[in-house]
N, C-alpha and C positions, 0 to 999 in steps of 0.2 A: 435678519440671517433666512436667508431659503435653507434649504437641508440638500446637500449634495445627492446627486444622485447616483447610484452605483450604474458606470456607462460599459462597466467589463461583460463580455457577451460569457451567458454561462458556462461553464468549467465541463465535460462532459463525462469528465471520471466522480467531480465533484457528485452530479446527479446521480452517476451510476450508485454510488455507493448510500446517497439519502436514499435514494429507490428503495436498496438492498434491504437496509436498516429499515427503514418502515414496512416491506414485508417480514422482516426476523420478528418483529415484536407485533404483528398481526398472526402470525403463524403461535406465537407464544401461549396466545389466547389468556391473555391475562399473569400466566406465570412469570416471575421475575426470573431476570438472565442473572448470568453469575459469570465473572470473569471472561466480558467483553470485550477489553481493551486487549489483553492476551492472543485471545482469538482471533480478533481483527487483524493485530500485527503478522500472525502466524499467516494468515487466510490473502494476507495482501504483501506480505515479505517475496513469499514465493514464486506465482505470477513476477513480480518485479526484476528480482534475481533471473531470473530466467531469461525474461526479455533483451533486459540492461545484458548480461553474458556472449545472447547470441550475435544483438547488435556489435557489440565490442569486439563479437569474432575469437569468444574463448578468452581474450586479454583480461585479467584480474586487474593489473596497474589500474588500465584505463578502465575500465568497468567500476571499479572504487571510485576514483577522481568524479565518473560522470555522478556517483551517488552522491558525492560529500561523501564518506567514510571511507576508516584507514582498509588498505589491501588485506590487514591481519584479521579486520573485524570482517570483511567479506567473503574471506576467506571460512572463516567460522560459521559466519548464517548461511554459505553453501552446503557446507559440511551439515548444518542443524537438519535441512530442510533434503540432504540427501542430493545435492547436487554438486559436489565435489570430485 
């Protein structure tokens, strides 16, 4: 059996995240990171919600549908990021 090749083109968002995580670890200069998951989620969510809300014309129902989350969850997260 031959190994399957990944024929999907590189994802620019994936590449951006990877490059920035590698830079983050370089900048730590040997120190161990803490609470990375929470930090990354907060850093990614805010611009995600800003752009999705803009593209949805401020329509929270449409934005929540696009994001695959409940509208109440979107409202809470918008408030968490001072976007609501």
